[in-house]
N, CA, C and O atoms as a Tripos MOL2 file, in Angstrom:
@<TRIPOS>MOLECULE
protein
  244   243    61     0     0
PROTEIN
NO_CHARGES

@<TRIPOS>ATOM
      1 N         -19.9950  108.4580   53.5590 N.3       1 MET1
      2 CA        -18.3540  107.9450   53.0240 C.3       1 MET1
      3 C         -17.1830  109.3390   53.2590 C.2       1 MET1
      4 O         -17.1500  110.3780   52.6000 O.2       1 MET1
      5 N         -16.3930  108.9820   54.2810 N.am      2 ALA2
      6 CA        -15.4050  109.8960   54.6410 C.3       2 ALA2
      7 C         -14.4240  110.4030   53.2210 C.2       2 ALA2
      8 O         -14.2770  109.7730   52.1740 O.2       2 ALA2
      9 N         -13.8500  111.7140   53.5900 N.am      3 THR3
     10 CA        -13.0990  112.0940   52.8780 C.3       3 THR3
     11 C         -11.7440  112.5460   53.3170 C.2       3 THR3
     12 O         -11.7790  113.3220   54.2720 O.2       3 THR3
     13 N         -10.4850  112.2350   52.8260 N.am      4 VAL4
     14 CA         -9.4920  112.1290   53.9480 C.3       4 VAL4
     15 C          -8.3610  112.8850   52.7310 C.2       4 VAL4
     16 O          -8.0220  112.5050   51.6100 O.2       4 VAL4
     17 N          -7.9420  114.2590   53.6490 N.am      5 LYS5
     18 CA         -6.7830  114.9950   52.8910 C.3       5 LYS5
     19 C          -5.3090  114.7830   53.7920 C.2       5 LYS5
     20 O          -4.9060  114.5840   54.9380 O.2       5 LYS5
     21 N          -5.0150  114.9040   52.9300 N.am      6 ILE6
     22 CA         -3.2320  115.3180   53.2410 C.3       6 ILE6
     23 C          -2.5220  116.3240   52.6960 C.2       6 ILE6
     24 O          -2.4330  116.5760   51.4940 O.2       6 ILE6
     25 N          -1.8540  117.0820   53.8800 N.am      7 ASP7
     26 CA         -1.2860  118.3970   53.4550 C.3       7 ASP7
     27 C           0.0620  118.2140   53.2160 C.2       7 ASP7
     28 O           0.7070  118.5970   54.1920 O.2       7 ASP7
     29 N           0.9460  117.6730   52.0800 N.am      8 GLU8
     30 CA          1.8620  117.1790   52.0600 C.3       8 GLU8
     31 C           2.9750  118.0090   52.3330 C.2       8 GLU8
     32 O           4.1520  117.6540   52.3960 O.2       8 GLU8
     33 N           2.5020  119.1510   52.4900 N.am      9 ALA9
     34 CA          3.7230  120.2750   53.2520 C.3       9 ALA9
     35 C           3.8790  120.0680   54.6660 C.2       9 ALA9
     36 O           4.9500  120.2320   55.2510 O.2       9 ALA9
     37 N           2.7500  119.6890   55.2420 N.am     10 LYS10
     38 CA          2.8840  119.1240   56.7720 C.3      10 LYS10
     39 C           3.3510  117.8500   56.7070 C.2      10 LYS10
     40 O           4.3530  117.7860   57.4200 O.2      10 LYS10
     41 N           3.1010  116.7650   56.1770 N.am     11 CYS11
     42 CA          3.8780  115.7740   56.6360 C.3      11 CYS11
     43 C           5.2790  115.1060   56.9380 C.2      11 CYS11
     44 O           6.0340  115.4460   56.0270 O.2      11 CYS11
     45 N           5.5970  114.7120   57.3780 N.am     12 ILE12
     46 CA          6.8550  114.0630   57.8580 C.3      12 ILE12
     47 C           7.1210  112.9160   57.6250 C.2      12 ILE12
     48 O           8.1530  112.4780   58.1340 O.2      12 ILE12
     49 N           6.3910  112.1240   56.8770 N.am     13 GLY13
     50 CA          6.6280  110.7630   56.8750 C.3      13 GLY13
     51 C           6.7130  109.7160   57.7150 C.2      13 GLY13
     52 O           7.0930  108.6530   57.2250 O.2      13 GLY13
     53 N           6.4360  109.7580   58.9380 N.am     14 CYS14
     54 CA          6.7430  109.0220   60.0270 C.3      14 CYS14
     55 C           5.9920  107.5450   60.0860 C.2      14 CYS14
     56 O           6.3690  106.5790   60.7490 O.2      14 CYS14
     57 N           4.8700  107.6180   59.2490 N.am     15 GLY15
     58 CA          3.9770  106.2600   59.2920 C.3      15 GLY15
     59 C           3.5070  105.9850   60.3720 C.2      15 GLY15
     60 O           3.5060  104.8470   60.8390 O.2      15 GLY15
     61 N           2.8890  107.3100   61.1010 N.am     16 ALA16
     62 CA          1.7660  106.7040   62.4460 C.3      16 ALA16
     63 C           0.1860  105.9810   61.5460 C.2      16 ALA16
     64 O          -0.4820  104.9640   61.7340 O.2      16 ALA16
     65 N           0.1110  106.9860   60.6740 N.am     17 CYS17
     66 CA         -0.9570  106.6450   59.6210 C.3      17 CYS17
     67 C          -1.3530  105.3480   59.0750 C.2      17 CYS17
     68 O          -2.4470  104.7930   59.1820 O.2      17 CYS17
     69 N          -0.3820  104.9810   58.5220 N.am     18 VAL18
     70 CA         -0.3150  103.6620   58.2400 C.3      18 VAL18
     71 C          -0.4500  102.3770   59.1920 C.2      18 VAL18
     72 O          -0.6690  101.2070   58.8800 O.2      18 VAL18
     73 N          -0.2740  102.8910   60.2980 N.am     19 ASP19
     74 CA         -0.1260  102.1180   61.1920 C.3      19 ASP19
     75 C          -1.5680  102.0260   61.8090 C.2      19 ASP19
     76 O          -2.1470  100.9780   62.0980 O.2      19 ASP19
     77 N          -1.9740  103.1070   61.9370 N.am     20 ALA20
     78 CA         -3.0910  103.6370   62.8380 C.3      20 ALA20
     79 C          -4.5030  102.5550   62.3660 C.2      20 ALA20
     80 O          -5.0940  101.6870   63.0090 O.2      20 ALA20
     81 N          -4.7140  103.1530   60.7560 N.am     21 CYS21
     82 CA         -5.4080  103.1070   59.9450 C.3      21 CYS21
     83 C          -6.1300  101.1950   59.7610 C.2      21 CYS21
     84 O          -5.4860  100.1870   59.4680 O.2      21 CYS21
     85 N          -7.4780  101.3110   60.0370 N.am     22 PRO22
     86 CA         -7.7700  100.0310   60.0550 C.3      22 PRO22
     87 C          -8.0370   99.6750   58.9170 C.2      22 PRO22
     88 O          -7.8960   98.4600   58.7730 O.2      22 PRO22
     89 N          -8.5010  100.4280   57.6680 N.am     23 ALA23
     90 CA         -9.1970  100.0350   56.4950 C.3      23 ALA23
     91 C          -7.6750   99.8300   55.1980 C.2      23 ALA23
     92 O          -7.6530   99.4600   54.0240 O.2      23 ALA23
     93 N          -6.2770  100.4170   56.4390 N.am     24 GLY24
     94 CA         -5.3880   99.9430   55.2670 C.3      24 GLY24
     95 C          -5.2980  101.2000   53.7360 C.2      24 GLY24
     96 O          -5.0740  100.9370   52.5540 O.2      24 GLY24
     97 N          -5.4790  102.0870   54.1720 N.am     25 ILE25
     98 CA         -5.7920  103.1530   52.9390 C.3      25 ILE25
     99 C          -4.4340  104.0140   52.5310 C.2      25 ILE25
    100 O          -4.2630  104.6310   51.4800 O.2      25 ILE25
    101 N          -3.3080  103.8620   53.8990 N.am     26 PHE26
    102 CA         -2.1800  104.8150   53.4640 C.3      26 PHE26
    103 C          -1.3850  103.5220   53.1480 C.2      26 PHE26
    104 O          -1.6040  102.3340   53.3820 O.2      26 PHE26
    105 N          -0.0380  104.4240   52.3180 N.am     27 GLU27
    106 CA          1.5400  103.8040   52.3380 C.3      27 GLU27
    107 C           2.1990  105.1600   52.6440 C.2      27 GLU27
    108 O           1.6880  106.2770   52.7240 O.2      27 GLU27
    109 N           3.7490  104.6730   52.8270 N.am     28 LEU28
    110 CA          4.7100  105.7060   52.2700 C.3      28 LEU28
    111 C           5.2110  105.9420   51.0190 C.2      28 LEU28
    112 O           5.7160  105.0110   50.3910 O.2      28 LEU28
    113 N           5.1500  107.0040   50.5800 N.am     29 ASN29
    114 CA          5.7460  107.1400   49.1290 C.3      29 ASN29
    115 C           6.7460  108.4490   48.9580 C.2      29 ASN29
    116 O           6.2920  109.5920   48.9160 O.2      29 ASN29
    117 N           7.6650  108.2560   48.8960 N.am     30 GLU30
    118 CA          9.0450  109.1350   48.9410 C.3      30 GLU30
    119 C           9.0920  109.8640   49.9530 C.2      30 GLU30
    120 O           9.3310  111.0690   49.8650 O.2      30 GLU30
    121 N           8.7680  108.9570   51.6220 N.am     31 ASN31
    122 CA          8.7490  109.7880   52.6400 C.3      31 ASN31
    123 C           7.3580  110.8930   52.7670 C.2      31 ASN31
    124 O           7.4670  112.0170   53.2560 O.2      31 ASN31
    125 N           6.3200  110.4410   52.3350 N.am     32 LYS32
    126 CA          5.2030  111.2860   52.4240 C.3      32 LYS32
    127 C           3.7280  110.1110   52.2570 C.2      32 LYS32
    128 O           3.6780  109.2330   51.3950 O.2      32 LYS32
    129 N           2.9320  110.3020   53.0090 N.am     33 ALA33
    130 CA          1.6920  109.5830   53.3920 C.3      33 ALA33
    131 C           0.6820  109.7750   51.9020 C.2      33 ALA33
    132 O          -0.0020  110.7660   51.6430 O.2      33 ALA33
    133 N           0.7870  108.8640   51.2810 N.am     34 LYS34
    134 CA         -0.1900  108.6770   50.2990 C.3      34 LYS34
    135 C          -1.5550  107.5870   50.7060 C.2      34 LYS34
    136 O          -1.6800  106.6650   51.5120 O.2      34 LYS34
    137 N          -2.3290  108.1350   49.8450 N.am     35 ILE35
    138 CA         -3.6760  107.0610   49.5720 C.3      35 ILE35
    139 C          -3.0620  106.2750   48.8320 C.2      35 ILE35
    140 O          -2.0980  106.5540   48.1180 O.2      35 ILE35
    141 N          -3.8350  104.7480   49.0190 N.am     36 ILE36
    142 CA         -3.4040  103.8450   47.9910 C.3      36 ILE36
    143 C          -4.5400  103.4800   47.6210 C.2      36 ILE36
    144 O          -4.9130  103.8530   46.5080 O.2      36 ILE36
    145 N          -5.3050  102.7570   48.3320 N.am     37 ASN37
    146 CA         -6.6880  102.6580   48.3390 C.3      37 ASN37
    147 C          -7.9400  103.1910   48.2950 C.2      37 ASN37
    148 O          -8.1850  104.2650   48.8460 O.2      37 ASN37
    149 N          -9.0350  102.3520   47.5030 N.am     38 ASP38
    150 CA        -10.2920  103.3720   46.9190 C.3      38 ASP38
    151 C         -10.8250  103.7890   48.4390 C.2      38 ASP38
    152 O         -10.9200  103.0230   49.3980 O.2      38 ASP38
    153 N         -11.2040  105.4610   48.4000 N.am     39 MET39
    154 CA        -11.5380  106.0720   49.4800 C.3      39 MET39
    155 C         -12.9300  105.7100   50.2860 C.2      39 MET39
    156 O         -13.3500  105.9650   51.4150 O.2      39 MET39
    157 N         -13.4710  104.9430   49.0740 N.am     40 SER40
    158 CA        -14.5730  104.1130   49.8020 C.3      40 SER40
    159 C         -14.3560  103.1530   50.9230 C.2      40 SER40
    160 O         -15.1380  102.6100   51.7050 O.2      40 SER40
    161 N         -13.3690  103.1160   50.8050 N.am     41 GLU41
    162 CA        -12.9390  101.9060   52.2280 C.3      41 GLU41
    163 C         -12.6310  102.7390   53.7690 C.2      41 GLU41
    164 O         -12.4040  102.2180   54.8610 O.2      41 GLU41
    165 N         -12.7080  104.1210   53.4380 N.am     42 CYS42
    166 CA        -12.5670  104.6370   54.7040 C.3      42 CYS42
    167 C         -13.2200  104.2630   55.6060 C.2      42 CYS42
    168 O         -14.2470  103.7530   55.1600 O.2      42 CYS42
    169 N         -13.1860  104.2390   56.5890 N.am     43 LEU43
    170 CA        -14.3920  103.7800   57.6580 C.3      43 LEU43
    171 C         -14.6440  105.1910   58.1460 C.2      43 LEU43
    172 O         -15.8040  105.2500   58.5540 O.2      43 LEU43
    173 N         -13.9850  106.4080   58.2710 N.am     44 GLY44
    174 CA        -14.1270  107.4050   58.4570 C.3      44 GLY44
    175 C         -14.1940  107.6340   60.0710 C.2      44 GLY44
    176 O         -15.0950  108.2840   60.6020 O.2      44 GLY44
    177 N         -12.7510  106.8000   61.0310 N.am     45 CYS45
    178 CA        -12.9210  106.6300   62.3160 C.3      45 CYS45
    179 C         -12.1020  107.6550   62.7460 C.2      45 CYS45
    180 O         -12.3450  108.0290   63.8940 O.2      45 CYS45
    181 N         -11.1380  108.2640   62.1290 N.am     46 ASN46
    182 CA        -10.7070  109.6580   62.2380 C.3      46 ASN46
    183 C          -9.0940  109.2570   63.0580 C.2      46 ASN46
    184 O          -8.3580  110.0350   63.6660 O.2      46 ASN46
    185 N          -8.9310  107.9400   62.8310 N.am     47 ALA47
    186 CA         -7.9250  107.1620   63.6210 C.3      47 ALA47
    187 C          -6.1510  107.9380   63.3220 C.2      47 ALA47
    188 O          -5.1810  108.2170   64.0260 O.2      47 ALA47
    189 N          -6.5530  108.0380   61.7390 N.am     48 CYS48
    190 CA         -4.8750  108.8360   60.9460 C.3      48 CYS48
    191 C          -4.9950  110.3750   61.6930 C.2      48 CYS48
    192 O          -4.0380  110.9960   62.1540 O.2      48 CYS48
    193 N          -5.8650  110.6500   61.6920 N.am     49 GLU49
    194 CA         -6.2330  112.7960   61.8260 C.3      49 GLU49
    195 C          -5.4650  112.4600   63.4080 C.2      49 GLU49
    196 O          -4.3670  112.9970   63.5540 O.2      49 GLU49
    197 N          -5.8720  111.7940   64.3250 N.am     50 GLY50
    198 CA         -5.6490  111.3600   65.5150 C.3      50 GLY50
    199 C          -3.8960  111.5100   66.0250 C.2      50 GLY50
    200 O          -3.1500  112.2320   66.6880 O.2      50 GLY50
    201 N          -3.9010  110.3640   65.2480 N.am     51 VAL51
    202 CA         -2.0890  109.7730   65.3190 C.3      51 VAL51
    203 C          -1.4180  110.7200   64.7800 C.2      51 VAL51
    204 O          -0.2150  110.4640   64.8400 O.2      51 VAL51
    205 N          -1.7380  112.1310   64.0600 N.am     52 CYS52
    206 CA         -1.1980  112.7290   62.7550 C.3      52 CYS52
    207 C          -0.2490  114.0660   64.1910 C.2      52 CYS52
    208 O          -0.8160  114.9740   64.7970 O.2      52 CYS52
    209 N           0.8750  113.7590   64.2690 N.am     53 SER53
    210 CA          1.4210  114.7390   65.1030 C.3      53 SER53
    211 C           1.2990  116.3850   64.6160 C.2      53 SER53
    212 O           1.0430  117.4120   65.2450 O.2      53 SER53
    213 N           1.5750  116.1410   63.3400 N.am     54 GLU54
    214 CA          1.9720  117.6100   62.5300 C.3      54 GLU54
    215 C           0.4130  118.2030   61.8400 C.2      54 GLU54
    216 O           0.3550  119.0690   60.9670 O.2      54 GLU54
    217 N          -0.5840  117.6280   62.3570 N.am     55 GLY55
    218 CA         -1.7020  117.7660   61.7410 C.3      55 GLY55
    219 C          -1.9680  117.9870   60.2160 C.2      55 GLY55
    220 O          -2.7250  118.8350   59.7430 O.2      55 GLY55
    221 N          -1.1470  116.9980   59.4680 N.am     56 ALA56
    222 CA         -1.2990  117.0030   58.3120 C.3      56 ALA56
    223 C          -2.3870  116.2770   57.6100 C.2      56 ALA56
    224 O          -2.4230  116.3990   56.3850 O.2      56 ALA56
    225 N          -3.4730  115.3820   58.3240 N.am     57 ILE57
    226 CA         -4.1080  114.8020   57.7140 C.3      57 ILE57
    227 C          -5.9940  115.7810   58.6590 C.2      57 ILE57
    228 O          -6.2790  116.2740   59.7500 O.2      57 ILE57
    229 N          -6.6690  115.5400   57.3720 N.am     58 THR58
    230 CA         -7.8480  116.2030   57.9400 C.3      58 THR58
    231 C          -9.2040  114.8840   57.0880 C.2      58 THR58
    232 O          -9.4350  114.4160   55.9730 O.2      58 THR58
    233 N          -9.8150  114.7790   58.6670 N.am     59 VAL59
    234 CA        -11.2530  113.6690   57.5970 C.3      59 VAL59
    235 C         -12.3320  114.1450   57.8040 C.2      59 VAL59
    236 O         -12.5850  114.7120   58.8670 O.2      59 VAL59
    237 N         -13.1550  114.0230   56.8790 N.am     60 GLU60
    238 CA        -14.3660  114.8230   57.0540 C.3      60 GLU60
    239 C         -15.3210  113.9510   56.4960 C.2      60 GLU60
    240 O         -15.1350  113.3020   55.4660 O.2      60 GLU60
    241 N         -16.3990  113.9380   57.2160 N.am     61 ASN61
    242 CA        -17.6300  112.7140   57.5170 C.3      61 ASN61
    243 C         -18.8970  113.6530   56.8340 C.2      61 ASN61
    244 O         -20.0450  113.2080   56.8000 O.2      61 ASN61
@<TRIPOS>BOND
     1     1     2 1
     2     2     3 1
     3     3     4 2
     4     3     5 am
     5     5     6 1
     6     6     7 1
     7     7     8 2
     8     7     9 am
     9     9    10 1
    10    10    11 1
    11    11    12 2
    12    11    13 am
    13    13    14 1
    14    14    15 1
    15    15    16 2
    16    15    17 am
    17    17    18 1
    18    18    19 1
    19    19    20 2
    20    19    21 am
    21    21    22 1
    22    22    23 1
    23    23    24 2
    24    23    25 am
    25    25    26 1
    26    26    27 1
    27    27    28 2
    28    27    29 am
    29    29    30 1
    30    30    31 1
    31    31    32 2
    32    31    33 am
    33    33    34 1
    34    34    35 1
    35    35    36 2
    36    35    37 am
    37    37    38 1
    38    38    39 1
    39    39    40 2
    40    39    41 am
    41    41    42 1
    42    42    43 1
    43    43    44 2
    44    43    45 am
    45    45    46 1
    46    46    47 1
    47    47    48 2
    48    47    49 am
    49    49    50 1
    50    50    51 1
    51    51    52 2
    52    51    53 am
    53    53    54 1
    54    54    55 1
    55    55    56 2
    56    55    57 am
    57    57    58 1
    58    58    59 1
    59    59    60 2
    60    59    61 am
    61    61    62 1
    62    62    63 1
    63    63    64 2
    64    63    65 am
    65    65    66 1
    66    66    67 1
    67    67    68 2
    68    67    69 am
    69    69    70 1
    70    70    71 1
    71    71    72 2
    72    71    73 am
    73    73    74 1
    74    74    75 1
    75    75    76 2
    76    75    77 am
    77    77    78 1
    78    78    79 1
    79    79    80 2
    80    79    81 am
    81    81    82 1
    82    82    83 1
    83    83    84 2
    84    83    85 am
    85    85    86 1
    86    86    87 1
    87    87    88 2
    88    87    89 am
    89    89    90 1
    90    90    91 1
    91    91    92 2
    92    91    93 am
    93    93    94 1
    94    94    95 1
    95    95    96 2
    96    95    97 am
    97    97    98 1
    98    98    99 1
    99    99   100 2
   100    99   101 am
   101   101   102 1
   102   102   103 1
   103   103   104 2
   104   103   105 am
   105   105   106 1
   106   106   107 1
   107   107   108 2
   108   107   109 am
   109   109   110 1
   110   110   111 1
   111   111   112 2
   112   111   113 am
   113   113   114 1
   114   114   115 1
   115   115   116 2
   116   115   117 am
   117   117   118 1
   118   118   119 1
   119   119   120 2
   120   119   121 am
   121   121   122 1
   122   122   123 1
   123   123   124 2
   124   123   125 am
   125   125   126 1
   126   126   127 1
   127   127   128 2
   128   127   129 am
   129   129   130 1
   130   130   131 1
   131   131   132 2
   132   131   133 am
   133   133   134 1
   134   134   135 1
   135   135   136 2
   136   135   137 am
   137   137   138 1
   138   138   139 1
   139   139   140 2
   140   139   141 am
   141   141   142 1
   142   142   143 1
   143   143   144 2
   144   143   145 am
   145   145   146 1
   146   146   147 1
   147   147   148 2
   148   147   149 am
   149   149   150 1
   150   150   151 1
   151   151   152 2
   152   151   153 am
   153   153   154 1
   154   154   155 1
   155   155   156 2
   156   155   157 am
   157   157   158 1
   158   158   159 1
   159   159   160 2
   160   159   161 am
   161   161   162 1
   162   162   163 1
   163   163   164 2
   164   163   165 am
   165   165   166 1
   166   166   167 1
   167   167   168 2
   168   167   169 am
   169   169   170 1
   170   170   171 1
   171   171   172 2
   172   171   173 am
   173   173   174 1
   174   174   175 1
   175   175   176 2
   176   175   177 am
   177   177   178 1
   178   178   179 1
   179   179   180 2
   180   179   181 am
   181   181   182 1
   182   182   183 1
   183   183   184 2
   184   183   185 am
   185   185   186 1
   186   186   187 1
   187   187   188 2
   188   187   189 am
   189   189   190 1
   190   190   191 1
   191   191   192 2
   192   191   193 am
   193   193   194 1
   194   194   195 1
   195   195   196 2
   196   195   197 am
   197   197   198 1
   198   198   199 1
   199   199   200 2
   200   199   201 am
   201   201   202 1
   202   202   203 1
   203   203   204 2
   204   203   205 am
   205   205   206 1
   206   206   207 1
   207   207   208 2
   208   207   209 am
   209   209   210 1
   210   210   211 1
   211   211   212 2
   212   211   213 am
   213   213   214 1
   214   214   215 1
   215   215   216 2
   216   215   217 am
   217   217   218 1
   218   218   219 1
   219   219   220 2
   220   219   221 am
   221   221   222 1
   222   222   223 1
   223   223   224 2
   224   223   225 am
   225   225   226 1
   226   226   227 1
   227   227   228 2
   228   227   229 am
   229   229   230 1
   230   230   231 1
   231   231   232 2
   232   231   233 am
   233   233   234 1
   234   234   235 1
   235   235   236 2
   236   235   237 am
   237   237   238 1
   238   238   239 1
   239   239   240 2
   240   239   241 am
   241   241   242 1
   242   242   243 1
   243   243   244 2
@<TRIPOS>SUBSTRUCTURE
     1 MET1         2 RESIDUE 1 A MET
     2 ALA2         6 RESIDUE 1 A ALA
     3 THR3        10 RESIDUE 1 A THR
     4 VAL4        14 RESIDUE 1 A VAL
     5 LYS5        18 RESIDUE 1 A LYS
     6 ILE6        22 RESIDUE 1 A ILE
     7 ASP7        26 RESIDUE 1 A ASP
     8 GLU8        30 RESIDUE 1 A GLU
     9 ALA9        34 RESIDUE 1 A ALA
    10 LYS10       38 RESIDUE 1 A LYS
    11 CYS11       42 RESIDUE 1 A CYS
    12 ILE12       46 RESIDUE 1 A ILE
    13 GLY13       50 RESIDUE 1 A GLY
    14 CYS14       54 RESIDUE 1 A CYS
    15 GLY15       58 RESIDUE 1 A GLY
    16 ALA16       62 RESIDUE 1 A ALA
    17 CYS17       66 RESIDUE 1 A CYS
    18 VAL18       70 RESIDUE 1 A VAL
    19 ASP19       74 RESIDUE 1 A ASP
    20 ALA20       78 RESIDUE 1 A ALA
    21 CYS21       82 RESIDUE 1 A CYS
    22 PRO22       86 RESIDUE 1 A PRO
    23 ALA23       90 RESIDUE 1 A ALA
    24 GLY24       94 RESIDUE 1 A GLY
    25 ILE25       98 RESIDUE 1 A ILE
    26 PHE26      102 RESIDUE 1 A PHE
    27 GLU27      106 RESIDUE 1 A GLU
    28 LEU28      110 RESIDUE 1 A LEU
    29 ASN29      114 RESIDUE 1 A ASN
    30 GLU30      118 RESIDUE 1 A GLU
    31 ASN31      122 RESIDUE 1 A ASN
    32 LYS32      126 RESIDUE 1 A LYS
    33 ALA33      130 RESIDUE 1 A ALA
    34 LYS34      134 RESIDUE 1 A LYS
    35 ILE35      138 RESIDUE 1 A ILE
    36 ILE36      142 RESIDUE 1 A ILE
    37 ASN37      146 RESIDUE 1 A ASN
    38 ASP38      150 RESIDUE 1 A ASP
    39 MET39      154 RESIDUE 1 A MET
    40 SER40      158 RESIDUE 1 A SER
    41 GLU41      162 RESIDUE 1 A GLU
    42 CYS42      166 RESIDUE 1 A CYS
    43 LEU43      170 RESIDUE 1 A LEU
    44 GLY44      174 RESIDUE 1 A GLY
    45 CYS45      178 RESIDUE 1 A CYS
    46 ASN46      182 RESIDUE 1 A ASN
    47 ALA47      186 RESIDUE 1 A ALA
    48 CYS48      190 RESIDUE 1 A CYS
    49 GLU49      194 RESIDUE 1 A GLU
    50 GLY50      198 RESIDUE 1 A GLY
    51 VAL51      202 RESIDUE 1 A VAL
    52 CYS52      206 RESIDUE 1 A CYS
    53 SER53      210 RESIDUE 1 A SER
    54 GLU54      214 RESIDUE 1 A GLU
    55 GLY55      218 RESIDUE 1 A GLY
    56 ALA56      222 RESIDUE 1 A ALA
    57 ILE57      226 RESIDUE 1 A ILE
    58 THR58      230 RESIDUE 1 A THR
    59 VAL59      234 RESIDUE 1 A VAL
    60 GLU60      238 RESIDUE 1 A GLU
    61 ASN61      242 RESIDUE 1 A ASN
């Protein structure tokens, strides 16, 4: 199982991770990315990390 971490200080709320995630584990809340679904649904594909222009997301497999 992968672990996703979001650095809220770096997140600009662009929503790229929300659109990129095939498992749908993200949403925007108060202009910041939040993990809304069970982390076990994460595929570990790193799509969210790859599209984050601010480097706010890290995925650890």
